[in-house]
C-alpha positions, 0 to 999 in steps of 0.5 A: 499500500502507498500512502501520501500524507501530510505533517502531523498525520499519525495512527493510534498505537496499535498491535498486529497479531498476525502480520509483520509490517515494513515501512519504506519512506519514499519521500519525507520524514517520519518518527516511528515507534516500535515497542520502546524504540524510536526511529527517525526516518528520512527518505529511503529509510526503512522501519520493520514492525514485527507482529505483536509489538505496539507501534505507530508513526508520526509525519514530521515533514510537510508531506510524506510518501510511504510504501507499506508492506504487510505479510501475510496478506489480509490486512488490506480488508481492514483498510478498505472497511475504514476508508473511502473511495477518494473520488468521493467526498470524505465522510462526515466526521 
């Protein structure tokens, strides 16, 4: 999955019980937390977020492009359920 996002974007701290996640930062800057470790990523940086470890990120640059790899597959269904078609207006709230 590729995410194009802006400064201040973040996700709540969460844990994947069955999936490992890898962030490849294509452009921008992120702070990534995995367990008790904090990493500052710049373009080209990689963060590995193993299953079972609480993690989150925070965009510190004006914009950021993130390539996320999640394995095994299946987590994309949760993103589909939580998201919307970008051709439509964002849902209220």
